[in-house]
Structures are given as structure tokens and as C-alpha cells.
N, C-alpha and C positions, 0 to 999 in steps of 0.2 A: 504494500500500500504506500502511495506517495504522500509524504508529510507536507503540510502547507509551509510555504516559505515564511521567513520572518516578516517580510513586507506585507504578505496577506494577513498574518496574525495582527500586525499593527493596525491595518485598516479595519479588521474586524473589531478589535478592542476599542478603536476610536469611534466606530459606529455605535457600539453598545453604550459608550460613555455619553455620546450625544443624546441617545434615547433616554438614558437615565436623567441627564440634565434637563431634557425637555419635560419629563414627568415632574421633576422638582419645580420647574418654572410654572407648570400648569397648576400645581397644588398651591404655590405661593400666590398665584393670581386669584385663586378662589378664596384665599384667606390672606389679604394683603398685609394685615397687621402682624401675622405670624403668632398671635396670641390665641391659645385654646379658649373656645367659648365655654363658659361655666355651665354646668348642669345642676340645677337645684331640684330636689324632690320634696313634695309636700304629701304628708301622710295624715289625712283627716280621721276623725272618729268613725265616720260613715260616709257613704257616697249617694244615698238615695234621697235624703231629705232635702228640701229646697234650701234650707239653711246652709248646707255644705256646698250646694251648687253656687250659692252666692259667694262663699269663701273661695271657691275655685275660680270664679270670675275675677276676683280681686288679685289672686295669685298670678293668673294668666296676664292680667294687665301689667303687673309689676315686671313679669318676665319680659314682656314686649318692650316696655320702657327702658329696662336695664340691659337689654340685649343678652339674655341668658336663655338656655333651654330649660323647660319645666317638665318634670315627671309628676303626675298626680295619681297616687294609688292609695286605696284605703279599703277597709272591710265594708261589707254591705250595711251593717248597722252597729250602733255603739256598744252592743253586748259582746261582739266578737273580739275579745281581748287577745286570744291566742292567734287569731288571723292577723291582727294588727302587729303583733310581735314578729310574726314570720315575714310580713311585708317590710317592716322596718329593717330587720336584719339582712334580708336579701338586698335591699337598696343600699344599705351601709357597706355591703361587700361588693357592690357592682362598679365601683370606681367613680361615683358621682362626687360632686364638690361640697355638698351640704344638704341638710335635711331640715324641714320645718314640720314639727310634729304636734298634733293635738291628741294627747294620750287618752285612751279609753279608760285606763285605770291609773291613778296617780302613783301607785306603788309598783305594779307589775312591770312597768316600762323602765323603771329607774336603772336597773343594772345594765340593761341593753343600751340605754343612752350613754351611761358612763363608759362602757366598753368602747362605743363608737368614738366618743370624745377623746379618750385616751389614745386611740389610734390616729388622732389628728383630724377627725371629721367633725366640722362645726354643726351643732344642732340648736335650733331655736324652737321654743315651745309656744304654741298659740292656743287660744280658746279655753283650754282647761289646764290647771296647774299640774306640775310634776313634783313629787316629793324629793326635791333637791334644792340646790342653791343657784340662783341666776348669777352668771359670771364665773361660776366654778364648774358645776355639773352640766350646764348648758349656757348658751350665749345670753339669752334674755327671754322675757315672757311678755307676749302681746295678747291682751284679752280684755274683756269686761272686768271691772271690779265687782266680782259676783256677790260678795258679802253685802256691799252697798246696794247692788241691784235687787237683792232680796228685801232689803230695808225699803227700797223704793216701791216694790210690789206691795208690801204691807201698808205703807203710807197711802198708796193708791186705793187699796181695799178699804182702809179706814175712812178715807174721804168719801167713798161711795156708800158706806154703810151708815146712813144718817139716823136710822131708828131701828136697831136690832129687835126682832120680834120673838126670837127663840133662844134667849139667853146669851147671844153673841157667839153662837157656835160656828166654828170655821173648819172646813175640810181641806186637807192638802194632799194632792196626788203627786208623789215623788217619782224621781227617775230611778236609775239603777244604783246600787250601793257603792260601786267603785268609781263613779263619776264625781271627781272633785269639784268641778265647776258647779254642778247642780247641788251638790252637798253644801257648798258655801252659800249658795243662793237660798237654799231652804233654811240654813242656820240663821242667816240675816233676817229672813221673814219671821221665823219663830221668835227670835230675840226681840224684834220690834213689837210683835204682838204681846210678848210678855212684859213689856215696859208700860202698858196701859191697861185699862179695865174694860173698855167697851167690847172688844172682841177677844175670844180665847180659842186656842187650837183644840178642837174636839177629837179629831181623828186624822190619821195619816197612814200612807202605805206606799211601799216601793212598787215599781212595775218592772217588766222585763226588758225595757228599752224600745219596744215597738209601739206604734199607735194602737194596733189591735189589742195588745196586752194592756195598755193603759185604759182602753175603753172597757175591758172586762173588769179591771180593778175598780174603775169609777162607777160602773153599773152596780157592783156589789156594795160599795161604800155608800153611794147615794141612796140605794134601795133601803138602807137601814134607817133613813131619815124621812121616808115618805109615809105620811100618816094623813088620813082623811083627804087623800088626793092632793096633798100639799107637801112640798119639800121643806122640812123644818130645819133649815140652816140659814145663817146670816152672812155667809161668805164662803167662797171657794177659790183655791189657788192651785195652779198646775205649773211646774217649774221649768218646762222647756217645750219645744215644738211638739214632739210625739205625745207627751203627757197632756198638753193643752188640747191637741187635736182629738185624742181619745176621750178626754173629759167632755169636750164640746159635743162629740157624737152621742155620748151617754145622756147629756142634758137635753139635746135635741130630741132624742127618742122619748124621754120622759114628757117633754112638752107636747109631742105629737100624740101621746096617750092621754093628754088632758090634765097632767099634773101641773099645779100652780107653782111657779118658781119665782121667788122674790129675791133670793140670795144673789148679790153681785158676784160675777165670776171674773177674776183677773188671771190671764194667761201670760205665758212668756214666749218670746220670739213671734214671728209672724209667717204666714203662708196664705195662699189663696183661700184655703178652707177657714183659717182663723179670721181673716178679714171678712169673709162671708158671715162669720159669727158676730162680728162687730156690727155689721149692717142689719142683721135680723134681730139684734137685741139679746141674744143668749150670752154673748161675751160683752162685758162692759169696758174692759181695758186690756191692752197688751203692753207688756214691758219688752221693748225691742232692742236687740243688740245690733252691731254693725259687722257681720261676718265678712263682708266684702273688704272692709278696711283691715280686718285682722289678717286675711289672706295676703293682702297687698304688703302690709308692714312686716309680716313674717318673712316673706321672700326678701324684702329690702334689707331686713336685719342681717340675714345670712350673707347677702352680697356685700353689704357695707363691711361686715366683719372680715370677709375674704380680701377686701380691697383696703384693709387697714384703717377704716374710718371708725370713729367712736360710735358705739351703739348703746342706747339707754337700756338699763337692766330691766325696767318694767314700763310697759306702755299701756295705759288705760284707754280703751277705745270707746267707752261710754255707752249709755242707754238713753232711749227716749220712751215716752209713754204715748201710745196711740189709743184714741177713743173714736166713737162714731163721728164726732164733730171734726 
């Protein structure tokens, strides 16, 4: 077999070099700055409620404005703690640049977040607190001041209950036990009621995290106070979107059966169904968060941290009270 000459080999190597150089120039042209585009993942508590779709919209807006890629992955609903842990750990190992997390359980996620942070992956917490320290275990916390929001809900209910007819009895439909945001909200509500004499907490119960589960709980609790075709309560509170929607459905069913309902109902968060409740008079007020802003500022916090800009340890995104007016 005849071997190629040195001249031919030189020409061949030169051609390969030109091809490789051409490929390099093409890649540089598609990314002129030469800087890798950041990828930030957001892990919400759930993906089905309109509340989380609003948070996703805010996160996507931040990603567009800041020029980063966004991964949005979460469990179907807030009760799927193990699913959220799996999603978080898979994303943490995938080579992304940072994570924004709304923990389903304030304790179950702690060790996983700490492990990711120790490995150099920045994590910001939003919506619901984590049992750790901002600036140490995670970058910062972006959320409603839930304790104060619960106080606001109680003050709203007190303002609506002008003349209690049944001893000031109040019913509270709670969310799941591991959810720190709603727990703080419920604590603020109870503490405010305990500071005055007009209304008192008569009964409360946790739900399974779903609207249907909340409706079943509400139907049972409300049924205990229906006498002579009248709901003998002076106030009702539900601490988030699925609990408020389930409670609304239960109250609407009672009203459709002809039960007289005079107790003002204060819900938390809003949705098309809850706004319908405001319009038809079954719901008197909604204490509403700003999940869009939470999603936006959560992503911004991680990007600012990666770009060595100062990040506030706690950001309160506030609440407003909606009524029919």
C-alpha cells in the first residue's frame, strides 16, 4: 500500500484545522459575548392551582428581562412532599445555576437544600418558609408576611361581624400540617381572635391539600352547626386557595338547600371561583397575596446573587383585601 506523502498529510491537516476553526467561529457568532446563559429552576409547591400559574408568570417575566433560561417543575399539589424532594434533587444534580424553591414542608426540605448549598448551588426560598436561616442555609426569603396576613384576615372578619348572633362562634378550615406559610397565617388569625371578646374560635380542622378534600372537611364541620335550617356560626375563615374554594363549595351547597347563612366568610388568595363567591355574596372578603411578584423576585434574587449584587435577606410582598365593592 502506498503511504501518503508529507505534502498530502499537511494539506489534509490544514483542511481539518480550517473546518474546526470554522465551527468555532460559527459557535462564537451565535453567542457573541462568549458568556454561558444562566439557567434558573423554580420548584413551586404545586402546579395546578391558579395561584402557582401566577407565580410562574412572574418567574417567566423575570427570566425574559434578565436574559436567563427558566426551568419550572413542581409536584401536582402541595401534599406531594416526596415528589417535590425528588424534583429538587434531580434539578440540583442537573448542572443548573440556581434554584428558587417554595417548600411543601418547612422541615422535610431542609437537609436537601443545605446539601445543594454546600455544593455551591444558590437556593432562594419563596412563598413558604424553610426551617433554616436566610443568608446561611439559603440566599433569602421572598413571601407574604403570613403571620401578619392572618392578623389581617381576623381584623377583616371582625369588621364584618357587626352583631354576632351565636355567641361569636368562628370556624377555621386549615390547610395541611406541614405547610409553614398557612400555619403562620392560621396562628396570626387565632392570636388576633384571642386578643378580643367579640369572636372566638369554635372549631378547626386540617385538610389534605386539595379543594375536594377541603370541601369534604367543610361539609362535615358546617353540618355540625346547622340547626332549624340555619347555620349557627358568626364567622368562617379558610387559609388558602384550595381550602377557600372547598369551603365556598360547601357553603354554596348549603345555601342551595335553603339553609340560612349569616356568618361572614373570609377566604385567602383568589381565583375565578373565589371571585364568583364575592359576586354572589357567599364570600364577603378575600385576603390576596401577590404570587406573580414572588415568582419574579425569587428569580431576580438568584440572578443578583450569581452576579455578585446585594440581595435582601427577607422581602415582604404584601397582601390586599378584596370585597365585592
